[in-house]
N, C-alpha and C positions, 0 to 999 in steps of 0.2 A: 316392753319399753325399758330402756336403759336409764334408770333413775340417776345413776352416777354421772352419766353424760348430760342429762338435763340440769343437774346441779352445777356442773362445770360451766355450762353455757349460760345459765341465767342467774347464778348466784350474785355476781358483781352488779348486774343491773338492778336486781331486787334490793340489794343492800343500799345502793346509791338512791334508789327511789325512797326507801324507808328513812334513810338519813336525811333526805331533803324534806320529808314530812316531820320527822321527830326532832331534827336538829341536835341529836344526841347519839354519839357513836355506840355507846353501850346499849341503849334502847334499840337502835337500828340492828345491831348484831343479834340481840335476843329475839327480836321479832322476825328477822331473816331466818334464824335457826328454827324457830317455831313454824314459820311458813313452810320450810322444806320438810319438816317432820310431818306436816299435814299433807304435803305433796306425796310423800312416801306412803303415808297411811291411805291415801286416796288414789294410789297408782293405777287401779283398775279404771277409774274415771278418765285418767289421762289418755288411755288407749282409745277411748271413744271421742276424744276432743280434737277438733280440727285446728284450733289455735292454742297451742300449749302455752305460749307466752302470755296471752290474755288470761288464760285460766290461772296461771301462777300469780300474775299480778292482781287478779281478783282475790285470790286467797291472801296475798300480802296485805292488800287494802283492808280486807275484813279482819285480819289478825291485828292490824294496827288499830282499828276502831275498837275491837274487843279489848285490846291492851288498855286503852284509855278508860273503858267502862270498868274493867276489872280493878284498875288502880284508882278508881273514883276520881279521875281527873275530869274537870269540866271541859266540854267541847262547846264553845259558843257558836253562834251563827257566823261570826267573823272567821272562826277557825274552819268552819265547813266551807265557806267561800274561798279561804286561802287554800284549803285542801283541794277543792275542785280546780282552782287555778294551778296549783302545784302539779296535779295530775296532768292537766293539759300541757303545761310547759315541759313537764318531764317526758310525756309521750312524744312531744315534738323533738325534744333533745335525743330521745332514743332513736327516733326515725332518722334524725340527722346523723347520729353515730353509726347507724346501720348503713346509711348511704355512703358515709366516709369510708367505712370498712370495705364496702363493695368497690368503691373507687380505688382505694389503696391496693386491693387484691388485683383489680384489673390493670393498674399501672405496673404492678410487679410481673404481670404476664407479658409485658412489652419486651421486645428484644432491645439490646443496646445498639446505638446510643439513645434510642427513643425513651427508654425508661429513665435514664439519668437526666436527659434534657427536660423531660416533663417534670421531674422532681425539682430540678433547678428553677424552672419557670414558675412552679407553684410556690417556690421560696422567694419570689419577686426578683429574680435575676433578670437583667435585660438580655436581649439577643446578643448585644455587643459583648457583654460579660461572658455569656455562654460560649460565644465564638472564640473568645480569648482562651477560655479554659481548654477548649479542644484544638486550639491553634488553627482555627478556621475563621471565616468571615461571619458577620452578623446575619447576612443573607442565608448562609448555610444553616445556621442555628434556627432561623425563622422557618425555613423549608422543612427541616427535620421535625420541628415542633408541630407544624401543620400536619405532616405525615403521621406523627405520633397520635395526634388527636383523632385522625381518621381511623387509625388502627384501634384506638381506645373505644371509639363508637362501635366498631364491629365487635370487639370483645364484650362490651356491655350489652349489646343486642343479642349476640349469640350465646354467651355464657350465663347472662343474668336476666335476659328477657326485658331489658329496659329500653 
């Protein structure tokens, strides 16, 4: 298992997660570093783990809780409820981020002009405006966008299993 690759893939997400919990950049950086030291120390366990991301986030969560215990900071029941809500909203945010990354990658696989038209459309340009950009009609832009969506569906199904 390539620990360096795991670090590059998950570092930013773990840091943002811990920052959302601690509301302090320094604390989030410290706990993130400690999390990845634990990941390195337990690298043998990662090889047997089916969901590396969940495993790393569990370590991060436990390291965060231990930080508060070690520094004798009080965690109230309100804090625990906020913590649980923060995890849910953060997980939803991560899922959304993952979906957006997949969509962006799929759009980048489109040929021109489909790729550009899709990006323009996602930036709220009308078919009329897109047609003007290409020196074509709004109907042409609409047809191209429809074709782009069909190609995008195929890419998402074939390449990403969605």
